C-alpha positions in Angstrom: -0.1 0.0 0.0 2.9 2.4 0.7 4.0 2.0 -2.9 0.6 2.8 -4.2 0.4 5.7 -1.9 3.9 6.9 -3.0 2.6 6.8 -6.7 -0.4 8.7 -5.8 1.5 11.4 -4.0 4.3 11.9 -6.5 2.7 11.1 -10.0 -1.0 12.2 -9.5 -0.6 15.3 -11.7 1.1 13.2 -14.5 -1.7 10.6 -14.4 -4.3 13.3 -14.8 -2.5 14.7 -17.7 -2.1 11.3 -19.4 -5.9 10.6 -18.9 -6.8 14.1 -20.3 -4.5 13.5 -23.5 -6.2 10.0 -23.9 -9.6 11.5 -23.8 -8.7 14.3 -26.1 -7.1 11.7 -28.4 -10.1 9.6 -28.6 -12.4 12.6 -29.4 -10.1 13.8 -32.0 -9.9 10.3 -33.6 -13.7 10.2 -33.9 -13.8 13.8 -35.2 -11.0 13.2 -37.8 -11.7 9.6 -38.8 -15.2 8.6 -37.6 -18.4 8.2 -39.3 -19.0 11.9 -39.5 -15.3 12.9 -39.4 -14.0 16.1 -41.0 -11.1 13.9 -42.5 -13.4 11.3 -43.9 -12.6 10.7 -47.5 -14.7 12.7 -49.8 -17.2 10.9 -52.1 -17.4 13.6 -54.6 -16.2 12.7 -58.1 -16.6 16.1 -59.6 -18.1 19.6 -59.5 -19.6 22.1 -61.8 -19.7 25.6 -60.4 -19.7 24.1 -56.9 -22.5 21.6 -57.5 -21.2 18.1 -56.5 -21.6 14.7 -58.1 -21.6 11.9 -55.6 -19.7 8.6 -56.3 -23.1 6.8 -55.7 -25.1 8.9 -58.1 -22.3 8.7 -60.7 -22.1 4.9 -60.5 -25.8 4.7 -60.9 -25.7 7.0 -64.0 -23.0 4.7 -65.4 -25.2 1.6 -64.8 -28.0 3.2 -66.6 -25.8 4.1 -69.6 -24.4 0.5 -69.6 -28.0 -0.9 -69.5 -28.9 1.1 -72.5 -25.8 0.1 -74.4 -26.4 -3.5 -73.5 -29.8 -3.4 -75.1 -28.0 -2.3 -78.3 -25.5 -5.1 -78.1 -26.1 -8.3 -80.3 -25.2 -10.6 -77.4 -26.0 -8.2 -74.4 -22.2 -8.1 -73.4 -20.0 -5.0 -73.2 -16.3 -4.6 -74.1 -14.0 -2.2 -72.4 -14.4 0.5 -75.0 -18.1 0.6 -74.7 -17.8 0.6 -70.8 -15.4 3.5 -71.1 -17.9 5.3 -73.3 -20.6 4.8 -70.8 -18.5 6.4 -68.1 -17.7 9.4 -70.2 -21.4 9.7 -71.2 -22.6 9.6 -67.7 -19.9 12.4 -66.7 -20.8 14.5 -69.8 -24.5 14.2 -68.9 -23.9 15.6 -65.4 -21.8 18.4 -66.7 -24.3 19.4 -69.5 -27.2 19.4 -67.0 -25.5 21.6 -64.6 -24.3 24.0 -67.2 -27.5 24.3 -69.1 -29.7 24.4 -66.0 -27.7 27.4 -64.8 -28.4 29.1 -68.2 -32.0 28.4 -68.1 -32.3 29.7 -64.6 -30.4 32.9 -65.6 -32.7 33.5 -68.5 -35.9 32.6 -66.8 -36.5 29.7 -69.2 -39.1 27.1 -67.9 -41.8 24.7 -69.1 -45.2 25.4 -67.5 -47.7 22.7 -66.4 -50.1 23.7 -69.2 -47.4 23.5 -71.8 -46.4 20.1 -70.6 -50.0 18.9 -70.8 -50.2 20.3 -74.4 -47.1 18.4 -75.3 -49.0 15.2 -74.6 -52.7 16.0 -75.4 -52.5 19.1 -77.5 -53.1 19.5 -81.2 -49.5 18.8 -82.1 -48.0 16.3 -79.4 -44.2 16.1 -78.8 -42.4 13.9 -81.4 -41.4 11.5 -78.6 -45.1 11.1 -77.7 -46.0 10.5 -81.4 -43.2 8.0 -81.7 -44.4 6.0 -78.5 -48.0 6.0 -79.4 -48.0 5.4 -83.2 -50.0 2.4 -84.4 -47.6 0.1 -86.2 -50.3 -1.2 -88.5 -51.7 2.1 -89.7 -48.6 4.3 -89.0 -51.0 6.9 -87.5 -50.9 8.5 -84.1 -53.1 6.5 -81.6 -54.6 9.2 -79.4 -56.9 6.8 -77.6 -53.9 4.6 -76.6 -52.2 7.7 -75.2 -55.3 8.7 -73.2 -55.8 5.0 -72.0 -52.1 5.1 -70.8 -52.5 8.3 -69.0 -55.7 7.3 -67.3 -54.2 3.8 -66.1 -51.4 5.3 -64.3 -53.4 5.2 -61.1 -54.1 1.4 -61.5 -50.5 0.5 -62.3 -49.5 -1.8 -59.6 -46.0 -2.5 -60.9 -45.1 1.3 -61.4 -43.8 0.6 -64.9 -46.2 2.8 -66.6 -45.6 5.6 -64.1 -41.9 5.4 -64.5 -42.2 5.3 -68.3 -44.4 8.4 -68.4 -42.1 10.2 -65.9 -39.0 9.5 -68.1 -41.0 10.7 -71.2 -42.1 13.8 -69.3 -38.4 14.6 -68.1 -37.2 14.1 -71.7 -39.9 16.5 -73.0 -39.0 19.2 -70.4 -35.3 19.1 -71.4 -35.8 19.2 -75.0 -38.3 22.0 -74.7 -35.9 24.0 -72.5 -33.1 23.4 -74.9 -35.3 24.5 -77.9 -36.2 27.7 -76.2 -32.6 28.5 -75.2 -31.4 27.9 -78.7 -34.3 30.1 -80.2 -33.2 32.9 -77.8 -29.5 32.6 -79.1 -30.8 32.6 -82.7 -32.7 35.6 -82.1 -29.5 37.5 -81.2 -27.8 36.5 -84.6 -27.6 39.7 -86.7 -25.4 40.7 -89.6 -25.9 44.4 -90.2 -26.5 45.8 -93.6 -23.5 48.3 -93.3 -21.2 45.4 -92.6 -22.4 43.5 -95.7 -22.0 46.6 -97.8 -18.4 47.1 -96.6 -17.5 43.5 -97.3 -19.0 43.7 -100.7 -16.9 46.8 -101.4 -13.7 45.0 -100.2 -14.4 42.2 -102.4 -15.3 44.3 -105.4 -11.9 44.2 -107.2 -9.5 41.6 -108.5 -5.8 42.4 -108.3 -3.1 41.5 -110.8 0.3 41.7 -109.2 4.0 41.2 -109.7 6.1 40.1 -106.7 9.4 38.8 -105.4 9.3 35.9 -103.0 12.4 34.8 -101.0 11.5 31.4 -99.3 12.7 30.6 -95.8 14.3 27.5 -97.1 16.9 29.6 -98.8 18.4 30.0 -95.3 19.7 26.7 -93.7 18.3 25.9 -90.4 21.8 25.0 -89.2 22.9 28.6 -89.6 20.3 29.9 -87.2 20.9 29.4 -83.4 18.2 29.8 -80.8 18.4 29.9 -77.0 16.0 28.3 -74.4 15.2 31.8 -73.3 14.1 32.9 -76.8 12.0 29.7 -77.2 10.2 30.3 -73.7 9.7 33.9 -74.6 7.9 32.8 -77.8 5.7 30.3 -75.8 4.8 32.9 -73.3 3.9 35.4 -76.1 1.7 32.7 -77.8 0.1 30.9 -74.9 -3.1 30.4 -76.7 -1.4 28.1 -79.3 0.3 26.0 -76.6 -2.6 25.1 -74.3 -2.4 21.6 -72.9 -4.5 19.3 -70.8 -3.2 17.2 -67.9 -1.3 14.2 -69.0 1.4 11.7 -68.2 4.1 9.8 -70.2 5.4 6.4 -69.4 8.1 4.3 -71.0 7.6 0.6 -70.4 9.0 -2.8 -71.0 6.5 -5.7 -71.6 7.4 -9.3 -70.8 5.0 -11.4 -72.6 4.0 -14.8 -71.4 3.6 -16.2 -74.8 3.4 -20.1 -75.3 6.8 -21.6 -75.9 7.8 -24.3 -78.3 7.2 -26.9 -75.6 3.7 -25.5 -74.8 2.8 -25.8 -78.5 4.1 -29.4 -78.6 2.1 -30.4 -75.5 -1.1 -28.9 -77.0 -0.4 -30.8 -80.2 0.1 -34.0 -78.4 -3.3 -33.8 -76.8 -4.9 -32.7 -80.0 -3.4 -35.6 -82.0 -4.6 -38.1 -79.5 -8.1 -36.8 -79.9 -7.8 -36.6 -83.7 -7.5 -40.4 -84.0 -11.0 -40.7 -82.5 -12.2 -37.8 -84.8 -11.3 -40.0 -87.8 -13.7 -42.7 -86.9 -16.6 -40.6 -85.3 -19.7 -40.6 -87.4 -22.6 -38.0 -87.6 -24.5 -39.7 -84.8 -21.8 -39.1 -82.1 -19.9 -36.2 -83.5 -21.7 -33.6 -81.3 -20.8 -35.4 -78.1 -17.2 -35.9 -79.2 -16.8 -32.2 -80.0 -18.4 -31.3 -76.8 -15.9 -33.4 -74.9 -12.7 -32.5 -76.8 -13.0 -29.3 -78.6 -13.0 -25.6 -77.7 -15.0 -24.8 -80.9 -18.8 -25.7 -80.4 -20.4 -28.0 -82.8 -22.9 -26.4 -85.2 -25.5 -29.1 -86.2 -26.4 -27.2 -89.3 -25.3 -26.2 -92.7 -23.3 -23.1 -93.7 -23.1 -21.8 -97.2 -19.6 -21.9 -98.7 -19.8 -18.2 -99.2 -20.5 -17.7 -95.4 -17.6 -20.0 -94.2 -15.3 -17.8 -92.1 -12.3 -20.0 -91.4 -8.6 -19.9 -92.4 -8.0 -22.4 -95.3 -11.6 -21.9 -96.4 -11.2 -23.2 -100.0 -9.4 -26.3 -98.9 -12.0 -27.2 -96.1 -14.9 -26.4 -98.4 -13.6 -28.9 -101.0 -13.1 -31.8 -98.6 -14.7 -35.0 -99.4 -17.4 -36.1 -96.8 -15.7 -37.9 -93.9 -12.2 -36.4 -94.6 -10.2 -34.6 -92.0 -8.0 -31.6 -92.7 -5.3 -30.1 -90.4 -3.8 -29.1 -88.3 -4.0 -25.3 -89.1 -3.9 -22.2 -86.9 -7.0 -20.1 -86.1 -5.8 -17.3 -83.9 -4.5 -19.1 -80.9 -6.1 -22.4 -81.6 -4.8 -25.4 -83.4 -7.5 -27.0 -85.4 -8.6 -30.1 -87.4 -11.7 -29.9 -89.6 -13.9 -32.8 -90.6 -16.4 -32.7 -93.4 -19.6 -34.2 -92.1 -21.9 -33.5 -94.9 -22.6 -31.3 -97.9 -25.7 -30.3 -99.7 -26.8 -28.0 -102.5 -28.9 -25.4 -100.8 -30.1 -21.8 -101.4 -28.1 -19.2 -99.4 -31.2 -17.2 -98.8 -34.8 -18.1 -98.5 -37.7 -15.8 -97.9 -40.7 -17.5 -96.3 -43.9 -16.3 -94.5 -45.6 -18.2 -91.7 -48.5 -18.1 -89.3 -48.0 -19.7 -85.8 -50.7 -21.2 -83.7 -48.8 -21.7 -80.5 -49.0 -24.7 -78.1 -46.2 -23.1 -76.2 -45.4 -19.4 -75.7 -42.5 -18.5 -78.1 -41.2 -15.9 -75.6 -41.9 -17.3 -72.1 -42.1 -21.0 -72.8 -45.6 -21.1 -71.0 -48.5 -23.1 -72.3 -50.5 -22.2 -75.4 -53.6 -23.8 -77.0 -54.1 -27.6 -76.6 -52.4 -29.6 -79.4 -55.7 -30.8 -80.9 -57.2 -27.4 -81.0 -54.1 -25.7 -82.4 -53.9 -28.3 -85.3 -57.6 -27.7 -86.2 -57.1 -24.0 -86.2 -53.9 -24.0 -88.4 -55.6 -26.5 -90.9 -58.6 -24.0 -91.1 -56.2 -21.2 -91.8 -54.5 -23.3 -94.5 -57.8 -23.9 -96.2 -58.7 -20.2 -95.9 -55.4 -19.3 -97.7 -56.0 -21.8 -100.4 -59.4 -20.4 -100.9 -58.0 -16.9 -101.6 -57.8 -15.3 -98.1 -55.0 -12.8 -97.8 -52.0 -14.5 -96.1 -50.7 -11.1 -94.7 -54.0 -10.1 -93.1 -54.4 -13.5 -91.4 -50.8 -13.3 -90.1 -51.5 -9.9 -88.5 -54.9 -11.1 -87.0 -54.1 -14.7 -86.0 -50.3 -15.5 -85.7 -48.9 -16.1 -82.2 -45.3 -15.0 -83.4 -44.9 -11.3 -82.3 -41.5 -11.1 -84.2 -43.3 -11.4 -87.6 -47.0 -10.8 -87.5 -46.5 -7.2 -88.1 -44.8 -7.7 -91.5 -47.0 -10.4 -92.9 -45.2 -13.3 -91.1 -42.0 -12.9 -93.2 -38.5 -14.1 -92.4 -35.3 -14.5 -94.2 -33.7 -17.9 -93.7 -30.1 -19.0 -94.5 -28.4 -22.4 -93.9 -26.6 -20.9 -90.8 -29.6 -19.0 -89.3 -31.0 -19.9 -85.8 -34.4 -21.0 -86.5 -35.8 -24.2 -85.0 -34.7 -27.3 -87.0 -38.2 -28.3 -88.5 -38.9 -24.7 -89.7 -35.4 -24.2 -91.3 -35.4 -27.8 -92.9 -38.8 -26.9 -94.7 -37.5 -23.6 -95.9 -34.2 -24.9 -97.3 -35.3 -28.3 -98.6 -38.6 -27.5 -100.3 -39.4 -25.6 -103.5 -40.6 -22.0 -104.1 -44.3 -21.8 -103.8 -44.8 -24.8 -101.5 -46.9 -24.2 -98.4 -47.4 -26.8 -95.6 -48.2 -27.1 -92.0 -45.1 -27.8 -89.8 -45.0 -28.8 -86.2 -42.2 -27.4 -84.1 -41.6 -27.1 -80.2 -43.7 -23.9 -80.3 -46.7 -25.2 -82.0 -48.0 -25.5 -85.6 -46.7 -23.1 -88.4 -48.3 -22.6 -91.7 -45.2 -21.9 -93.9 -45.1 -20.7 -97.4 -41.8 -20.4 -99.4 -41.9 -17.1 -101.3 -38.4 -17.1 -103.0 -35.2 -19.0 -102.9 -31.9 -17.4 -104.1 -28.2 -18.4 -105.0 -28.2 -22.2 -104.8 -24.7 -23.7 -104.0 -22.7 -25.7 -101.7 -23.8 -25.9 -98.1 -21.4 -27.6 -95.6 -21.7 -29.2 -92.2 -18.2 -29.2 -90.5 -17.1 -30.4 -87.2 -14.0 -28.6 -85.7 -11.6 -30.1 -83.2 -9.8 -27.2 -81.7 -7.5 -26.6 -78.8 -5.9 -23.4 -77.6 -2.0 -23.2 -77.2 -1.6 -21.6 -73.9 1.3 -20.6 -71.9 2.2 -23.2 -69.3 2.7 -22.3 -65.6 6.5 -22.6 -66.2 6.4 -20.3 -69.1 4.4 -17.8 -67.2 6.6 -18.0 -64.3 9.6 -17.3 -66.4 8.0 -14.1 -67.8 7.1 -12.9 -64.4 10.6 -13.7 -63.0 12.1 -11.7 -65.9 9.9 -8.8 -65.2 10.5 -8.9 -61.5 14.3 -9.1 -62.0 14.2 -6.1 -64.3 12.1 -4.1 -61.8 14.4 -4.9 -58.9 17.5 -3.7 -60.8 15.9 -0.3 -61.7 15.0 2.5 -59.2 15.0 5.5 -61.4 14.7 6.6 -65.1 18.5 6.6 -65.7 19.1 3.0 -64.6 15.9 2.0 -66.4 17.2 3.4 -69.7 20.7 2.0 -69.2 19.4 -1.5 -68.7 17.1 -1.3 -71.6 20.1 -0.4 -73.8 22.5 -2.9 -72.4 20.0 -5.9 -72.6 18.5 -4.8 -75.9 14.9 -4.8 -74.7 12.2 -3.3 -76.8 11.1 -0.2 -75.0 7.5 1.3 -75.8 6.1 4.7 -75.0 2.6 5.5 -73.8 2.2 9.3 -74.2 -0.5 11.7 -73.2 -2.2 9.5 -70.8 -5.3 11.3 -69.5 -6.5 10.9 -65.8 -9.5 8.8 -66.8 -7.8 6.5 -69.4 -8.5 2.7 -69.0 -6.8 1.4 -72.0 -3.2 1.8 -73.3 -2.4 0.8 -76.8 -0.1 -2.3 -76.9 -1.2 -3.3 -73.5 -5.1 -3.1 -73.4 -6.9 -2.8 -70.2 -4.4 -1.0 -68.0 -6.2 1.2 -65.4 -3.8 0.3 -62.6 -0.8 1.6 -64.6 -2.6 4.8 -65.4 -3.5 5.3 -61.7 0.0 4.7 -60.8 1.3 7.2 -63.3 -0.7 10.0 -61.6 0.4 9.1 -58.1 4.1 8.6 -58.9 6.9 11.2 -59.3 8.7 11.9 -62.5 11.6 9.2 -62.7 9.9 6.5 -60.4 9.9 3.0 -61.7 6.9 0.8 -61.0 6.6 -2.6 -59.6 5.5 -5.4 -62.0 2.0 -4.9 -63.4 0.0 -8.0 -64.5 -2.1 -7.5 -67.7 -3.6 -10.8 -69.0 -0.7 -12.6 -70.9 2.1 -9.9 -70.2 3.9 -8.4 -67.3 4.9 -4.7 -67.5 7.4 -2.5 -65.8 7.1 1.2 -66.4 9.0 4.4 -65.6 7.2 7.8 -65.4 9.0 10.0 -67.9 6.8 12.9 -68.2 4.3 15.0 -66.2 2.2 17.6 -68.0 0.1 20.0 -66.0 -3.1 21.6 -67.3 -2.1 25.1 -68.8 0.7 26.0 -71.1 2.9 23.4 -72.7 6.6 23.2 -71.3 9.4 23.8 -73.8 10.6 20.1 -73.5 7.1 19.1 -74.9 7.0 21.4 -77.9 10.7 22.1 -78.5 10.8 21.0 -82.2 7.6 23.0 -83.0 8.8 26.3 -81.3 12.3 26.0 -82.6 10.9 26.0 -86.2 8.7 29.0 -85.5 11.4 31.0 -83.8 14.0 30.1 -86.5 11.4 31.3 -89.2 11.1 34.6 -87.4 14.9 35.0 -87.4 15.0 34.1 -91.0 12.4 36.7 -91.7 14.4 39.4 -89.9 17.5 38.5 -91.9 15.7 38.6 -95.2 13.9 41.8 -94.5 17.3 43.4 -93.4 18.6 42.3 -96.7 15.8 43.6 -98.8 15.6 46.9 -96.8 13.1 49.1 -98.5 13.5 48.5 -102.2 12.5 51.4 -104.6 11.6 49.0 -107.4 10.8 45.3 -107.8 13.9 44.9 -109.9 15.9 46.2 -106.9 14.3 43.7 -104.6 15.0 40.8 -107.0 18.6 41.8 -107.4 19.1 42.1 -103.5 18.0 38.5 -102.9 18.8 36.9 -106.3 15.3 35.8 -106.9 13.0 36.1 -110.1 10.1 38.4 -110.6 6.8 36.4 -110.5 3.1 37.2 -111.2 -0.2 36.4 -109.6 -3.6 37.2 -111.3 -7.1 37.5 -110.1 -6.1 38.0 -106.3 -9.3 38.8 -104.2 -9.5 40.2 -100.7 -12.0 37.5 -99.7 -9.6 34.8 -100.6 -6.4 34.6 -98.6 -5.1 31.7 -100.7 -3.2 32.7 -103.9 -2.5 30.1 -106.4 1.2 30.8 -106.9 1.9 31.6 -103.3 -0.3 29.4 -101.1 -2.0 30.5 -97.9 -0.7 34.0 -97.5 -3.3 36.3 -95.8 -0.7 39.0 -94.8 0.4 39.4 -98.5 -3.3 39.6 -99.7 -4.0 42.2 -97.1 -1.0 44.3 -98.2 -2.1 44.0 -101.8 -5.4 45.7 -101.0 -3.9 48.3 -98.7 -4.8 51.7 -100.1 -1.5 53.1 -98.7 0.5 51.2 -101.5 -1.9 51.7 -104.5 -1.0 50.8 -108.1 2.6 50.6 -109.3 4.1 51.2 -105.8 6.4 48.5 -104.3 5.5 47.4 -100.9 7.7 47.0 -97.9 9.0 43.5 -97.2 6.2 41.4 -95.9 6.7 38.4 -93.5 4.6 35.6 -94.9 4.0 31.9 -94.0 6.4 30.5 -96.6 8.9 33.5 -97.1 9.2 37.2 -97.3 7.6 39.0 -100.1 7.7 42.3 -101.9 4.7 43.0 -104.0 3.6 45.6 -106.6 0.0 45.9 -107.9 -0.1 46.1 -111.6 -3.7 46.9 -112.0 -7.2 46.3 -110.4 -10.0 44.7 -112.3 -13.7 45.1 -111.2 -15.6 42.1 -109.8 -18.5 41.7 -112.2 -20.3 39.3 -109.8 -23.4 41.2 -108.5 -23.7 40.8 -104.7 -26.7 41.9 -102.7 -26.2 43.1 -99.1 -29.5 41.7 -97.9 -28.8 38.3 -99.4 -25.3 38.2 -98.0 -26.5 39.1 -94.6 -29.3 36.4 -94.8 -26.8 33.7 -95.8 -24.4 34.6 -93.0 -27.2 34.5 -90.4 -28.6 31.1 -91.7 -25.0 29.7 -91.5 -24.5 30.8 -87.9 -28.0 29.6 -87.0 -27.3 26.2 -88.6 -24.2 25.8 -86.3 -26.4 26.6 -83.3 -28.8 23.8 -84.3 -25.9 21.3 -84.0 -25.2 22.7 -80.5 -21.6 21.4 -80.4 -19.7 24.7 -80.7 -22.1 26.6 -78.5 -21.7 24.0 -75.7 -17.9 24.1 -75.9 -17.9 27.8 -75.4 -20.2 27.4 -72.4 -18.0 24.8 -70.9 -15.1 27.2 -71.1 -17.1 29.8 -69.2 -17.9 27.4 -66.3 -15.7 25.9 -63.5 -15.6 22.3 -64.0 -13.5 20.1 -61.6 -13.1 16.3 -62.5 -11.9 14.1 -59.6 -13.0 10.8 -61.1 -9.4 9.4 -61.4 -9.3 9.4 -57.5 -12.1 6.7 -57.5 -11.3 4.5 -60.5 
C-alpha cells in the first residue's frame, strides 16, 4: 500500500494529464476519422460551379448508360471500349445538365404545367409522344392509346407505366428548355447591312500583281541558333497556341507470357490423340465428341460456302465427306476440320408463316391444346388456299410477335438459328410450296416465297485446342519482369538496362487521368492510376495484364495550362527560326525602290499572280498568305508602288500591284446578310460549338481519377 500511496503522491498530476490526453485523442480520432469525421474521404467525383456529383449517383448513371448500351449489343455483353464510353457519357450528362440548368435559370426559361400537358394531349403532341403511341399497322398517331395510358397510371401496380411516363416527361422538359434556349440565341444573330456593304466593297476588285518571293528554305536551319530563353519567350507570347490538358508519359517494357515451343508441342500431343477418335466418329456421335474434346462448339447445321469464315476456307470447303484436314492455326487455336456432310442449298430463302402456339415462343408457357391448335392451323391453311390474304391472317391470328406485323415474313439462311423443322422446310422444299409444320412452339403454316443463289452448303466439325502458356512459361516471364524491376530504381538506370539488354521499350504518351486502355497493353487502369500518383523518374513494380507483365517508368508529367518547352521544342524551334530568317531577309531587302531592286538584292526572279481577291487569302502561286493579300489591297500602297518586305507563311514577299479589275459578280447586301445569319444559326442547331464555349465559361472540376 505504501508503494501505491507513493505513486499517488508523486505522480498524481502526471496521471491526470495522461488521462486527459487519452480522452482528447479519442475525441479527435472520432472527429477526424469517424463516421462523421472532418477527415473522412470525400465521395465527390466532380463539381460544376460548386455543384457536386457523388460517387453513388455517378455509378448509378454509369449503370443506366451501360444498360442502354447492353440493349443495343447483339449478345448483351459490353467490351471495355463501350464501358469507357458509358463512363464518359454519364460524366458529360452531369456536366451538361449543370451548365444548361444554370443558363435556363439565368434567363428565366421554364416549361409550365399547361405547356407540358399540351405536349401530350395538344393538337401537335411532342415527337417523342408521337413515336411511342403510333399504331404500327396504320402508321398513325393513336390518341386513344395515349389517353388510356395516362388514365391507367393510377391502377398501375408495378409502377412501370408511371416510370415510363415520368421519363418521357423529363425528356420533353429538357428538350423544350433546350429549344427555347437555342431560339433565344438565334434571335440574337444579326449581320448588319452596313457590314455586308463594306464586305462587298472590299471584295469588289481583283488584283493582278508582280512580286518577289524569298522562301525561308533559302537559309539553312543549321545557320540559325536559338536559346531556351528565346523559345520560352515565344511560348509565353503565344500561350493560346500551346494550351495543354493534364497528361502523363510512361516508358515501359513488356514481358510477354507467350506459349513456348514446348507449350505448343504439349497442346499438339493432346490434339493428335483426340484426332484419332475424330477420324472414326460418325454423324450420330460427332456432337458429343466435339463437346468433350474441342473448344469450338459444334453447329449441327449447314453453312453456305460463301459464309464460311475460317482460315484455309477453300481447302476445307472442297473436302470429301468424312475427310479430316489439319492441323492449321486459327488465332491461338490449333484446329482439325472434318467434313460431315454437304448439300446444294439456297443461301437465302424468304418465307412467311402463321404460328398457332402450343407453347409461348417468348416465355415457354402453355398455349392452346395440341388438338385445337391443329384444327385452327388447318382451317387457316384452307382459308389461304381459298383466296384469303396471308398477310392479313398473319397480322390477326399469328402468335409470333416477331413477324406478324410484317405479314409473317422471315429470311432464312443455312446458318440461321431457326428451330430445325422450320429451317429444314425452308431450305429443302421448293418455291411456292405451303405446308403445316410442327415445332416445339406449335403449328406453323409456312409458305416459301423465294429462294436465291443455290450452291454448296457444308456441315463441318472442328476439333480445336488453344495453345496456352504453361505455368512454367508464365513464371519465367514474371521472373524476368520482377528481376528487371528490382534492378531499376530511377529513369537513368531503367534506360541504361534497356540499352544493355537490348529490350524493346515502348512509349505511352498523353495518358489522361480517366484513361482505362493503353495501346499495346489493353486494359491498364492500374498503370494509369500509378502514373498519376508517382513522381517523375519513378519506376513501377510489376503490373500483370492478361498474358503480359509490364514494368514502367514515369518520364513525363504535364500539368494543365501552357505546354513546357520540352514538350513542344521542335515546333517552337521551327517557328522562332522562321522569325529570325524573316528578320535577316527583311534586313537584306531593306526598302526597295523597285521590284527589280528587290529581285537583285536577294537573287530571286520576279513572279506574277492574277485575280487575287481580298475575300480569298489563298493565292494559287503563293499558297495561304493572308498578310500578303491584305497588303495588296492596302490603299497606302496603291497601283505601281512597291510594298515594304512582308513576312509571310512560306517566305518574305515584296509586291507591286499592276492593276485592279472590277468584280463583275453582283452581290446583294441583304442576301449576303441572310446567308451569313443562316450559316450561324445552322451551327447553333448542332449545338456542339455553343456548348464548348459554355464549358469554357464554367468551372468544372473532374476528380473521377481518384475513385477509378
